[in-house]
N, C-alpha and C positions, 0 to 999 in steps of 0.2 A: 709682798715685798717690805723687806725692811726699811724703816726710815729711821734715820740718826740724825739727832740734834746735837750740834756742836755750839758749846757756850764758850766763846772766845775770850771771854774775861777769866775764866778759869784755866782755860787752857796752858800750859806751862811750856809749851814749844819743843817739848822732847821727841816728837813724831813717831813715838812707839806705834800709835796708830797706824801710821803709813807702813812702818816695817814689818808689823804683825798682818797686815792687808797683804802685802805683797807675798808674805811666806803662806799665806792661805791659796793665792793665785799661782806661786811657783815654789814650791815646797825645797826646792835646791839652791836657792839663791835670795838674798835681800836684795830689792830693786823697788824702792819707793815709788819710782817712776811708772811701775805697773800696778800700784794699788789702786783701789776702788774708792779711796778716800783720801782727802788731801785736808790740811790742817789750815789752811788759808784759801778762802774762795772769794769773797769780797769783803767790802768795808764795814758790814753790817757785823752786830754783836752775835748774832743768833744764825746758824744754817742750818737747811734740813738738806740731806744727801739722801737720795734713793739708793738703795745698794742690796741686793738679793746673793751675795757671795756665800754668806754664812747662814742664810737662811734666817729663824729668829734667834739664834745665838752668835751674833757678830763678837768676833774675837777682839776688834779694837775696844770694844768696851771695856772687857776684862783687863786690856792692857793699860787703859789710860790710867795715870798716876794722879790726875788730878781732878778725877769725876767730872770733865767737860764733856762727856759724851754721855747721852740718853737715847734710848730705843722708843720710839713714840708709834703708836698705832696708826693703822692707815684707815 
């Protein structure tokens, strides 16, 4: 299972990660509510999210404009 780390200090709040993820889940409509990732989870600066929607090639990492997302080995 892929684990994604979000550095919220780098996050530019564009929410492209949520948009791209929602398109992976449902290619016919953009719906960030159906995304497997969310840009804000708690008050900590770093979050680790378990997600296996894209396998070892998360599309949200490619879409991130500010390099705030990183794939970490589990």
